[in-house]
mmCIF file of the N, C-alpha and C atoms, coordinates in Angstrom:
data_MODEL
# 
_entry.id   MODEL 
# 
loop_
_atom_site.group_PDB 
_atom_site.id 
_atom_site.type_symbol 
_atom_site.label_atom_id 
_atom_site.label_alt_id 
_atom_site.label_comp_id 
_atom_site.label_asym_id 
_atom_site.label_entity_id 
_atom_site.label_seq_id 
_atom_site.pdbx_PDB_ins_code 
_atom_site.Cartn_x 
_atom_site.Cartn_y 
_atom_site.Cartn_z 
_atom_site.occupancy 
_atom_site.B_iso_or_equiv 
_atom_site.pdbx_formal_charge 
_atom_site.auth_seq_id 
_atom_site.auth_comp_id 
_atom_site.auth_asym_id 
_atom_site.auth_atom_id 
_atom_site.pdbx_PDB_model_num 
ATOM 1   N N  . MET A 1 1  ? 271.202 164.938 258.052 1.00 0.00 ? 1  MET A N  1 
ATOM 2   C CA . MET A 1 1  ? 270.484 163.535 257.321 1.00 0.00 ? 1  MET A CA 1 
ATOM 3   C C  . MET A 1 1  ? 270.252 164.475 255.852 1.00 0.00 ? 1  MET A C  1 
ATOM 4   N N  . LYS A 1 2  ? 271.048 163.144 254.802 1.00 0.00 ? 2  LYS A N  1 
ATOM 5   C CA . LYS A 1 2  ? 271.193 163.761 253.207 1.00 0.00 ? 2  LYS A CA 1 
ATOM 6   C C  . LYS A 1 2  ? 269.939 163.128 252.569 1.00 0.00 ? 2  LYS A C  1 
ATOM 7   N N  . GLN A 1 3  ? 269.499 163.906 251.447 1.00 0.00 ? 3  GLN A N  1 
ATOM 8   C CA . GLN A 1 3  ? 268.279 164.165 250.499 1.00 0.00 ? 3  GLN A CA 1 
ATOM 9   C C  . GLN A 1 3  ? 268.895 163.253 249.137 1.00 0.00 ? 3  GLN A C  1 
ATOM 10  N N  . SER A 1 4  ? 267.841 163.309 248.811 1.00 0.00 ? 4  SER A N  1 
ATOM 11  C CA . SER A 1 4  ? 267.840 162.897 246.894 1.00 0.00 ? 4  SER A CA 1 
ATOM 12  C C  . SER A 1 4  ? 267.611 164.119 246.399 1.00 0.00 ? 4  SER A C  1 
ATOM 13  N N  . ILE A 1 5  ? 268.122 164.882 245.502 1.00 0.00 ? 5  ILE A N  1 
ATOM 14  C CA . ILE A 1 5  ? 267.338 165.504 243.777 1.00 0.00 ? 5  ILE A CA 1 
ATOM 15  C C  . ILE A 1 5  ? 267.598 165.214 242.804 1.00 0.00 ? 5  ILE A C  1 
ATOM 16  N N  . LEU A 1 6  ? 266.902 164.943 241.922 1.00 0.00 ? 6  LEU A N  1 
ATOM 17  C CA . LEU A 1 6  ? 266.771 164.740 240.589 1.00 0.00 ? 6  LEU A CA 1 
ATOM 18  C C  . LEU A 1 6  ? 266.405 166.090 240.170 1.00 0.00 ? 6  LEU A C  1 
ATOM 19  N N  . LEU A 1 7  ? 267.515 166.708 239.290 1.00 0.00 ? 7  LEU A N  1 
ATOM 20  C CA . LEU A 1 7  ? 267.902 168.154 238.490 1.00 0.00 ? 7  LEU A CA 1 
ATOM 21  C C  . LEU A 1 7  ? 267.958 167.183 236.559 1.00 0.00 ? 7  LEU A C  1 
ATOM 22  N N  . GLY A 1 8  ? 267.050 167.454 236.193 1.00 0.00 ? 8  GLY A N  1 
ATOM 23  C CA . GLY A 1 8  ? 267.266 167.058 234.901 1.00 0.00 ? 8  GLY A CA 1 
ATOM 24  C C  . GLY A 1 8  ? 267.274 165.440 234.466 1.00 0.00 ? 8  GLY A C  1 
ATOM 25  N N  . ASP A 1 9  ? 268.548 164.897 234.381 1.00 0.00 ? 9  ASP A N  1 
ATOM 26  C CA . ASP A 1 9  ? 269.349 163.534 234.492 1.00 0.00 ? 9  ASP A CA 1 
ATOM 27  C C  . ASP A 1 9  ? 270.346 163.888 235.481 1.00 0.00 ? 9  ASP A C  1 
ATOM 28  N N  . ILE A 1 10 ? 270.735 164.827 235.985 1.00 0.00 ? 10 ILE A N  1 
ATOM 29  C CA . ILE A 1 10 ? 271.060 164.978 237.068 1.00 0.00 ? 10 ILE A CA 1 
ATOM 30  C C  . ILE A 1 10 ? 270.536 164.296 238.620 1.00 0.00 ? 10 ILE A C  1 
ATOM 31  N N  . LYS A 1 11 ? 271.171 162.901 239.025 1.00 0.00 ? 11 LYS A N  1 
ATOM 32  C CA . LYS A 1 11 ? 270.564 162.418 240.526 1.00 0.00 ? 11 LYS A CA 1 
ATOM 33  C C  . LYS A 1 11 ? 272.017 162.809 241.293 1.00 0.00 ? 11 LYS A C  1 
ATOM 34  N N  . ASP A 1 12 ? 271.594 163.527 242.421 1.00 0.00 ? 12 ASP A N  1 
ATOM 35  C CA . ASP A 1 12 ? 272.855 163.914 243.222 1.00 0.00 ? 12 ASP A CA 1 
ATOM 36  C C  . ASP A 1 12 ? 271.946 163.765 245.323 1.00 0.00 ? 12 ASP A C  1 
ATOM 37  N N  . GLU A 1 13 ? 272.903 164.112 245.603 1.00 0.00 ? 13 GLU A N  1 
ATOM 38  C CA . GLU A 1 13 ? 272.814 164.235 247.205 1.00 0.00 ? 13 GLU A CA 1 
ATOM 39  C C  . GLU A 1 13 ? 272.862 165.428 248.101 1.00 0.00 ? 13 GLU A C  1 
ATOM 40  N N  . PHE A 1 14 ? 271.941 165.829 248.580 1.00 0.00 ? 14 PHE A N  1 
ATOM 41  C CA . PHE A 1 14 ? 272.907 167.485 249.172 1.00 0.00 ? 14 PHE A CA 1 
ATOM 42  C C  . PHE A 1 14 ? 271.944 166.761 250.470 1.00 0.00 ? 14 PHE A C  1 
ATOM 43  N N  . ILE A 1 15 ? 272.690 167.748 251.322 1.00 0.00 ? 15 ILE A N  1 
ATOM 44  C CA . ILE A 1 15 ? 272.237 168.274 252.951 1.00 0.00 ? 15 ILE A CA 1 
ATOM 45  C C  . ILE A 1 15 ? 271.312 168.783 253.090 1.00 0.00 ? 15 ILE A C  1 
ATOM 46  N N  . VAL A 1 16 ? 270.393 168.305 254.139 1.00 0.00 ? 16 VAL A N  1 
ATOM 47  C CA . VAL A 1 16 ? 268.615 168.756 254.167 1.00 0.00 ? 16 VAL A CA 1 
ATOM 48  C C  . VAL A 1 16 ? 268.855 170.379 254.541 1.00 0.00 ? 16 VAL A C  1 
ATOM 49  N N  . ASN A 1 17 ? 269.672 170.925 255.290 1.00 0.00 ? 17 ASN A N  1 
ATOM 50  C CA . ASN A 1 17 ? 269.765 172.485 255.425 1.00 0.00 ? 17 ASN A CA 1 
ATOM 51  C C  . ASN A 1 17 ? 270.099 173.386 254.945 1.00 0.00 ? 17 ASN A C  1 
ATOM 52  N N  . GLU A 1 18 ? 270.603 172.375 253.019 1.00 0.00 ? 18 GLU A N  1 
ATOM 53  C CA . GLU A 1 18 ? 271.459 173.220 252.598 1.00 0.00 ? 18 GLU A CA 1 
ATOM 54  C C  . GLU A 1 18 ? 269.901 174.707 251.557 1.00 0.00 ? 18 GLU A C  1 
ATOM 55  N N  . SER A 1 19 ? 269.890 175.620 251.238 1.00 0.00 ? 19 SER A N  1 
ATOM 56  C CA . SER A 1 19 ? 269.694 176.030 250.588 1.00 0.00 ? 19 SER A CA 1 
ATOM 57  C C  . SER A 1 19 ? 269.232 175.237 249.213 1.00 0.00 ? 19 SER A C  1 
ATOM 58  N N  . LEU A 1 20 ? 268.297 176.254 248.361 1.00 0.00 ? 20 LEU A N  1 
ATOM 59  C CA . LEU A 1 20 ? 267.816 175.984 247.204 1.00 0.00 ? 20 LEU A CA 1 
ATOM 60  C C  . LEU A 1 20 ? 268.922 176.488 246.258 1.00 0.00 ? 20 LEU A C  1 
ATOM 61  N N  . SER A 1 21 ? 269.788 177.829 246.913 1.00 0.00 ? 21 SER A N  1 
ATOM 62  C CA . SER A 1 21 ? 270.680 178.530 246.069 1.00 0.00 ? 21 SER A CA 1 
ATOM 63  C C  . SER A 1 21 ? 272.145 177.351 246.235 1.00 0.00 ? 21 SER A C  1 
ATOM 64  N N  . ASP A 1 22 ? 271.845 177.413 247.353 1.00 0.00 ? 22 ASP A N  1 
ATOM 65  C CA . ASP A 1 22 ? 273.594 176.299 247.250 1.00 0.00 ? 22 ASP A CA 1 
ATOM 66  C C  . ASP A 1 22 ? 273.541 175.153 247.110 1.00 0.00 ? 22 ASP A C  1 
ATOM 67  N N  . ILE A 1 23 ? 272.333 174.279 246.671 1.00 0.00 ? 23 ILE A N  1 
ATOM 68  C CA . ILE A 1 23 ? 272.622 173.095 246.188 1.00 0.00 ? 23 ILE A CA 1 
ATOM 69  C C  . ILE A 1 23 ? 272.279 173.456 244.028 1.00 0.00 ? 23 ILE A C  1 
ATOM 70  N N  . PHE A 1 24 ? 271.973 174.608 244.045 1.00 0.00 ? 24 PHE A N  1 
ATOM 71  C CA . PHE A 1 24 ? 271.877 174.840 242.522 1.00 0.00 ? 24 PHE A CA 1 
ATOM 72  C C  . PHE A 1 24 ? 273.296 175.596 242.141 1.00 0.00 ? 24 PHE A C  1 
ATOM 73  N N  . LYS A 1 25 ? 273.595 175.969 243.290 1.00 0.00 ? 25 LYS A N  1 
ATOM 74  C CA . LYS A 1 25 ? 275.068 176.425 242.768 1.00 0.00 ? 25 LYS A CA 1 
ATOM 75  C C  . LYS A 1 25 ? 276.156 175.025 242.983 1.00 0.00 ? 25 LYS A C  1 
ATOM 76  N N  . ASN A 1 26 ? 276.250 174.170 244.182 1.00 0.00 ? 26 ASN A N  1 
ATOM 77  C CA . ASN A 1 26 ? 276.957 172.970 243.496 1.00 0.00 ? 26 ASN A CA 1 
ATOM 78  C C  . ASN A 1 26 ? 276.449 171.905 242.635 1.00 0.00 ? 26 ASN A C  1 
ATOM 79  N N  . THR A 1 27 ? 275.013 172.064 242.233 1.00 0.00 ? 27 THR A N  1 
ATOM 80  C CA . THR A 1 27 ? 275.133 171.563 240.711 1.00 0.00 ? 27 THR A CA 1 
ATOM 81  C C  . THR A 1 27 ? 275.766 172.659 239.768 1.00 0.00 ? 27 THR A C  1 
ATOM 82  N N  . VAL A 1 28 ? 276.020 173.180 239.992 1.00 0.00 ? 28 VAL A N  1 
ATOM 83  C CA . VAL A 1 28 ? 276.717 174.168 238.720 1.00 0.00 ? 28 VAL A CA 1 
ATOM 84  C C  . VAL A 1 28 ? 278.147 174.073 238.846 1.00 0.00 ? 28 VAL A C  1 
ATOM 85  N N  . LYS A 1 29 ? 278.805 174.004 239.567 1.00 0.00 ? 29 LYS A N  1 
ATOM 86  C CA . LYS A 1 29 ? 280.163 173.958 239.933 1.00 0.00 ? 29 LYS A CA 1 
ATOM 87  C C  . LYS A 1 29 ? 280.466 172.378 239.243 1.00 0.00 ? 29 LYS A C  1 
ATOM 88  N N  . THR A 1 30 ? 279.720 171.470 239.729 1.00 0.00 ? 30 THR A N  1 
ATOM 89  C CA . THR A 1 30 ? 279.669 169.769 239.331 1.00 0.00 ? 30 THR A CA 1 
ATOM 90  C C  . THR A 1 30 ? 279.271 169.206 237.689 1.00 0.00 ? 30 THR A C  1 
ATOM 91  N N  . TYR A 1 31 ? 278.737 170.129 237.662 1.00 0.00 ? 31 TYR A N  1 
ATOM 92  C CA . TYR A 1 31 ? 277.651 169.723 235.618 1.00 0.00 ? 31 TYR A CA 1 
ATOM 93  C C  . TYR A 1 31 ? 277.357 171.089 235.536 1.00 0.00 ? 31 TYR A C  1 
ATOM 94  N N  . PRO A 1 32 ? 278.845 171.623 234.940 1.00 0.00 ? 32 PRO A N  1 
ATOM 95  C CA . PRO A 1 32 ? 278.176 173.287 234.456 1.00 0.00 ? 32 PRO A CA 1 
ATOM 96  C C  . PRO A 1 32 ? 278.436 173.177 233.025 1.00 0.00 ? 32 PRO A C  1 
ATOM 97  N N  . ASN A 1 33 ? 278.176 172.337 232.768 1.00 0.00 ? 33 ASN A N  1 
ATOM 98  C CA . ASN A 1 33 ? 277.946 171.762 231.133 1.00 0.00 ? 33 ASN A CA 1 
ATOM 99  C C  . ASN A 1 33 ? 276.340 171.082 230.945 1.00 0.00 ? 33 ASN A C  1 
ATOM 100 N N  . LYS A 1 34 ? 275.872 170.553 231.670 1.00 0.00 ? 34 LYS A N  1 
ATOM 101 C CA . LYS A 1 34 ? 275.114 169.356 231.201 1.00 0.00 ? 34 LYS A CA 1 
ATOM 102 C C  . LYS A 1 34 ? 273.605 170.338 231.106 1.00 0.00 ? 34 LYS A C  1 
ATOM 103 N N  . LEU A 1 35 ? 272.678 170.448 230.063 1.00 0.00 ? 35 LEU A N  1 
ATOM 104 C CA . LEU A 1 35 ? 271.319 170.814 230.372 1.00 0.00 ? 35 LEU A CA 1 
ATOM 105 C C  . LEU A 1 35 ? 270.663 171.116 231.459 1.00 0.00 ? 35 LEU A C  1 
ATOM 106 N N  . ALA A 1 36 ? 270.353 172.546 231.757 1.00 0.00 ? 36 ALA A N  1 
ATOM 107 C CA . ALA A 1 36 ? 269.384 172.479 232.851 1.00 0.00 ? 36 ALA A CA 1 
ATOM 108 C C  . ALA A 1 36 ? 267.949 172.909 232.176 1.00 0.00 ? 36 ALA A C  1 
ATOM 109 N N  . VAL A 1 37 ? 267.963 173.580 231.168 1.00 0.00 ? 37 VAL A N  1 
ATOM 110 C CA . VAL A 1 37 ? 266.810 174.167 231.161 1.00 0.00 ? 37 VAL A CA 1 
ATOM 111 C C  . VAL A 1 37 ? 266.623 173.426 229.243 1.00 0.00 ? 37 VAL A C  1 
ATOM 112 N N  . VAL A 1 38 ? 265.344 173.189 228.571 1.00 0.00 ? 38 VAL A N  1 
ATOM 113 C CA . VAL A 1 38 ? 265.048 172.318 227.732 1.00 0.00 ? 38 VAL A CA 1 
ATOM 114 C C  . VAL A 1 38 ? 263.742 173.212 226.846 1.00 0.00 ? 38 VAL A C  1 
ATOM 115 N N  . PHE A 1 39 ? 263.843 174.810 226.165 1.00 0.00 ? 39 PHE A N  1 
ATOM 116 C CA . PHE A 1 39 ? 262.156 174.991 226.064 1.00 0.00 ? 39 PHE A CA 1 
ATOM 117 C C  . PHE A 1 39 ? 261.673 175.210 224.678 1.00 0.00 ? 39 PHE A C  1 
ATOM 118 N N  . ASN A 1 40 ? 261.586 174.346 223.661 1.00 0.00 ? 40 ASN A N  1 
ATOM 119 C CA . ASN A 1 40 ? 261.449 174.746 222.269 1.00 0.00 ? 40 ASN A CA 1 
ATOM 120 C C  . ASN A 1 40 ? 262.794 174.450 222.290 1.00 0.00 ? 40 ASN A C  1 
ATOM 121 N N  . GLU A 1 41 ? 263.226 175.420 220.998 1.00 0.00 ? 41 GLU A N  1 
ATOM 122 C CA . GLU A 1 41 ? 264.283 175.023 220.324 1.00 0.00 ? 41 GLU A CA 1 
ATOM 123 C C  . GLU A 1 41 ? 265.910 175.282 221.086 1.00 0.00 ? 41 GLU A C  1 
ATOM 124 N N  . LYS A 1 42 ? 264.867 175.957 222.466 1.00 0.00 ? 42 LYS A N  1 
ATOM 125 C CA . LYS A 1 42 ? 266.399 176.791 223.119 1.00 0.00 ? 42 LYS A CA 1 
ATOM 126 C C  . LYS A 1 42 ? 267.243 175.654 224.321 1.00 0.00 ? 42 LYS A C  1 
ATOM 127 N N  . LYS A 1 43 ? 268.088 175.797 224.347 1.00 0.00 ? 43 LYS A N  1 
ATOM 128 C CA . LYS A 1 43 ? 269.200 174.530 225.301 1.00 0.00 ? 43 LYS A CA 1 
ATOM 129 C C  . LYS A 1 43 ? 269.668 176.077 226.295 1.00 0.00 ? 43 LYS A C  1 
ATOM 130 N N  . ILE A 1 44 ? 269.638 175.910 227.791 1.00 0.00 ? 44 ILE A N  1 
ATOM 131 C CA . ILE A 1 44 ? 271.011 176.631 228.446 1.00 0.00 ? 44 ILE A CA 1 
ATOM 132 C C  . ILE A 1 44 ? 271.202 175.603 229.551 1.00 0.00 ? 44 ILE A C  1 
ATOM 133 N N  . THR A 1 45 ? 272.296 175.671 229.669 1.00 0.00 ? 45 THR A N  1 
ATOM 134 C CA . THR A 1 45 ? 273.282 174.593 230.467 1.00 0.00 ? 45 THR A CA 1 
ATOM 135 C C  . THR A 1 45 ? 273.412 175.144 232.229 1.00 0.00 ? 45 THR A C  1 
ATOM 136 N N  . TYR A 1 46 ? 273.916 174.639 233.041 1.00 0.00 ? 46 TYR A N  1 
ATOM 137 C CA . TYR A 1 46 ? 273.955 175.468 234.674 1.00 0.00 ? 46 TYR A CA 1 
ATOM 138 C C  . TYR A 1 46 ? 274.320 176.151 234.320 1.00 0.00 ? 46 TYR A C  1 
ATOM 139 N N  . LYS A 1 47 ? 275.412 176.542 233.675 1.00 0.00 ? 47 LYS A N  1 
ATOM 140 C CA . LYS A 1 47 ? 276.646 177.431 233.114 1.00 0.00 ? 47 LYS A CA 1 
ATOM 141 C C  . LYS A 1 47 ? 275.903 178.929 232.881 1.00 0.00 ? 47 LYS A C  1 
ATOM 142 N N  . GLU A 1 48 ? 275.388 178.719 231.740 1.00 0.00 ? 48 GLU A N  1 
ATOM 143 C CA . GLU A 1 48 ? 274.419 179.814 231.517 1.00 0.00 ? 48 GLU A CA 1 
ATOM 144 C C  . GLU A 1 48 ? 273.351 180.119 232.142 1.00 0.00 ? 48 GLU A C  1 
ATOM 145 N N  . LEU A 1 49 ? 272.889 179.270 232.593 1.00 0.00 ? 49 LEU A N  1 
ATOM 146 C CA . LEU A 1 49 ? 271.548 179.280 233.273 1.00 0.00 ? 49 LEU A CA 1 
ATOM 147 C C  . LEU A 1 49 ? 271.887 180.477 234.862 1.00 0.00 ? 49 LEU A C  1 
ATOM 148 N N  . ASP A 1 50 ? 273.295 179.747 235.198 1.00 0.00 ? 50 ASP A N  1 
ATOM 149 C CA . ASP A 1 50 ? 273.927 180.637 236.506 1.00 0.00 ? 50 ASP A CA 1 
ATOM 150 C C  . ASP A 1 50 ? 274.015 181.948 236.243 1.00 0.00 ? 50 ASP A C  1 
ATOM 151 N N  . GLN A 1 51 ? 275.062 182.132 234.748 1.00 0.00 ? 51 GLN A N  1 
ATOM 152 C CA . GLN A 1 51 ? 275.420 183.608 234.253 1.00 0.00 ? 51 GLN A CA 1 
ATOM 153 C C  . GLN A 1 51 ? 274.102 184.372 234.301 1.00 0.00 ? 51 GLN A C  1 
ATOM 154 N N  . TRP A 1 52 ? 273.060 184.048 233.827 1.00 0.00 ? 52 TRP A N  1 
ATOM 155 C CA . TRP A 1 52 ? 271.569 184.643 233.550 1.00 0.00 ? 52 TRP A CA 1 
ATOM 156 C C  . TRP A 1 52 ? 271.297 185.003 235.098 1.00 0.00 ? 52 TRP A C  1 
ATOM 157 N N  . SER A 1 53 ? 270.835 184.214 235.543 1.00 0.00 ? 53 SER A N  1 
ATOM 158 C CA . SER A 1 53 ? 270.758 184.216 237.190 1.00 0.00 ? 53 SER A CA 1 
ATOM 159 C C  . SER A 1 53 ? 271.506 185.548 237.517 1.00 0.00 ? 53 SER A C  1 
ATOM 160 N N  . ASP A 1 54 ? 272.914 185.310 237.494 1.00 0.00 ? 54 ASP A N  1 
ATOM 161 C CA . ASP A 1 54 ? 273.587 186.553 238.311 1.00 0.00 ? 54 ASP A CA 1 
ATOM 162 C C  . ASP A 1 54 ? 273.843 187.827 237.749 1.00 0.00 ? 54 ASP A C  1 
ATOM 163 N N  . GLU A 1 55 ? 272.764 187.846 235.818 1.00 0.00 ? 55 GLU A N  1 
ATOM 164 C CA . GLU A 1 55 ? 272.572 189.039 235.625 1.00 0.00 ? 55 GLU A CA 1 
ATOM 165 C C  . GLU A 1 55 ? 271.207 189.925 236.228 1.00 0.00 ? 55 GLU A C  1 
ATOM 166 N N  . ILE A 1 56 ? 270.578 188.854 236.364 1.00 0.00 ? 56 ILE A N  1 
ATOM 167 C CA . ILE A 1 56 ? 269.543 189.304 236.726 1.00 0.00 ? 56 ILE A CA 1 
ATOM 168 C C  . ILE A 1 56 ? 269.469 189.901 238.522 1.00 0.00 ? 56 ILE A C  1 
ATOM 169 N N  . ALA A 1 57 ? 270.542 189.109 238.942 1.00 0.00 ? 57 ALA A N  1 
ATOM 170 C CA . ALA A 1 57 ? 270.355 189.282 240.455 1.00 0.00 ? 57 ALA A CA 1 
ATOM 171 C C  . ALA A 1 57 ? 271.111 191.023 240.717 1.00 0.00 ? 57 ALA A C  1 
ATOM 172 N N  . SER A 1 58 ? 272.156 191.689 239.550 1.00 0.00 ? 58 SER A N  1 
ATOM 173 C CA . SER A 1 58 ? 272.775 192.367 239.757 1.00 0.00 ? 58 SER A CA 1 
ATOM 174 C C  . SER A 1 58 ? 272.200 193.555 239.100 1.00 0.00 ? 58 SER A C  1 
ATOM 175 N N  . SER A 1 59 ? 271.299 193.505 238.320 1.00 0.00 ? 59 SER A N  1 
ATOM 176 C CA . SER A 1 59 ? 270.346 194.304 238.231 1.00 0.00 ? 59 SER A CA 1 
ATOM 177 C C  . SER A 1 59 ? 268.986 194.848 239.067 1.00 0.00 ? 59 SER A C  1 
ATOM 178 N N  . LEU A 1 60 ? 268.868 193.766 239.397 1.00 0.00 ? 60 LEU A N  1 
ATOM 179 C CA . LEU A 1 60 ? 267.851 194.067 240.537 1.00 0.00 ? 60 LEU A CA 1 
ATOM 180 C C  . LEU A 1 60 ? 268.451 194.817 241.970 1.00 0.00 ? 60 LEU A C  1 
ATOM 181 N N  . ILE A 1 61 ? 269.663 194.270 242.440 1.00 0.00 ? 61 ILE A N  1 
ATOM 182 C CA . ILE A 1 61 ? 270.228 194.946 243.377 1.00 0.00 ? 61 ILE A CA 1 
ATOM 183 C C  . ILE A 1 61 ? 270.196 196.149 242.905 1.00 0.00 ? 61 ILE A C  1 
ATOM 184 N N  . LYS A 1 62 ? 271.181 196.745 241.803 1.00 0.00 ? 62 LYS A N  1 
ATOM 185 C CA . LYS A 1 62 ? 271.796 198.187 241.059 1.00 0.00 ? 62 LYS A CA 1 
ATOM 186 C C  . LYS A 1 62 ? 270.298 198.613 241.124 1.00 0.00 ? 62 LYS A C  1 
ATOM 187 N N  . ASP A 1 63 ? 269.082 198.179 241.364 1.00 0.00 ? 63 ASP A N  1 
ATOM 188 C CA . ASP A 1 63 ? 267.577 199.099 241.350 1.00 0.00 ? 63 ASP A CA 1 
ATOM 189 C C  . ASP A 1 63 ? 267.049 199.355 242.575 1.00 0.00 ? 63 ASP A C  1 
ATOM 190 N N  . GLY A 1 64 ? 267.453 198.629 243.673 1.00 0.00 ? 64 GLY A N  1 
ATOM 191 C CA . GLY A 1 64 ? 267.551 198.634 245.080 1.00 0.00 ? 64 GLY A CA 1 
ATOM 192 C C  . GLY A 1 64 ? 266.633 197.660 245.679 1.00 0.00 ? 64 GLY A C  1 
ATOM 193 N N  . ILE A 1 65 ? 266.436 196.470 245.117 1.00 0.00 ? 65 ILE A N  1 
ATOM 194 C CA . ILE A 1 65 ? 265.755 195.772 245.806 1.00 0.00 ? 65 ILE A CA 1 
ATOM 195 C C  . ILE A 1 65 ? 266.953 194.153 246.218 1.00 0.00 ? 65 ILE A C  1 
ATOM 196 N N  . ASN A 1 66 ? 266.796 194.697 247.654 1.00 0.00 ? 66 ASN A N  1 
ATOM 197 C CA . ASN A 1 66 ? 268.161 193.654 248.475 1.00 0.00 ? 66 ASN A CA 1 
ATOM 198 C C  . ASN A 1 66 ? 266.923 192.159 248.787 1.00 0.00 ? 66 ASN A C  1 
ATOM 199 N N  . THR A 1 67 ? 267.343 191.506 249.844 1.00 0.00 ? 67 THR A N  1 
ATOM 200 C CA . THR A 1 67 ? 267.335 190.222 250.194 1.00 0.00 ? 67 THR A CA 1 
ATOM 201 C C  . THR A 1 67 ? 265.831 189.954 251.249 1.00 0.00 ? 67 THR A C  1 
ATOM 202 N N  . VAL A 1 68 ? 265.337 191.129 251.389 1.00 0.00 ? 68 VAL A N  1 
ATOM 203 C CA . VAL A 1 68 ? 263.807 191.125 252.617 1.00 0.00 ? 68 VAL A CA 1 
ATOM 204 C C  . VAL A 1 68 ? 263.048 191.930 250.974 1.00 0.00 ? 68 VAL A C  1 
ATOM 205 N N  . SER A 1 69 ? 263.488 191.686 250.346 1.00 0.00 ? 69 SER A N  1 
ATOM 206 C CA . SER A 1 69 ? 262.324 192.942 249.357 1.00 0.00 ? 69 SER A CA 1 
ATOM 207 C C  . SER A 1 69 ? 261.595 191.593 248.547 1.00 0.00 ? 69 SER A C  1 
ATOM 208 N N  . TYR A 1 70 ? 260.063 192.088 248.420 1.00 0.00 ? 70 TYR A N  1 
ATOM 209 C CA . TYR A 1 70 ? 259.540 191.687 247.418 1.00 0.00 ? 70 TYR A CA 1 
ATOM 210 C C  . TYR A 1 70 ? 259.190 192.089 246.004 1.00 0.00 ? 70 TYR A C  1 
ATOM 211 N N  . THR A 1 71 ? 259.525 191.083 244.652 1.00 0.00 ? 71 THR A N  1 
ATOM 212 C CA . THR A 1 71 ? 259.362 191.765 244.066 1.00 0.00 ? 71 THR A CA 1 
ATOM 213 C C  . THR A 1 71 ? 258.970 190.219 242.842 1.00 0.00 ? 71 THR A C  1 
ATOM 214 N N  . HIS A 1 72 ? 258.693 190.935 241.500 1.00 0.00 ? 72 HIS A N  1 
ATOM 215 C CA . HIS A 1 72 ? 257.996 190.133 240.928 1.00 0.00 ? 72 HIS A CA 1 
ATOM 216 C C  . HIS A 1 72 ? 259.127 189.785 239.214 1.00 0.00 ? 72 HIS A C  1 
ATOM 217 N N  . LEU A 1 73 ? 259.301 189.147 238.618 1.00 0.00 ? 73 LEU A N  1 
ATOM 218 C CA . LEU A 1 73 ? 259.512 188.789 237.429 1.00 0.00 ? 73 LEU A CA 1 
ATOM 219 C C  . LEU A 1 73 ? 259.246 188.348 236.209 1.00 0.00 ? 73 LEU A C  1 
# 
């Protein structure tokens, strides 16, 4: 079954059993230069947000955090 999702000004279809991570990665591939986050004067594209989240994930993994660990950000 397909559902629709609205990410900012992007409306896209996704398969219901896709993870949020998969939906995000597909959005990054499709719309890398669209704005993902706007906060005050700061604007971040999907590509930049993806790079930032990968840096955070790498840092957490380096610190011993894995997929079954609980942590706060």
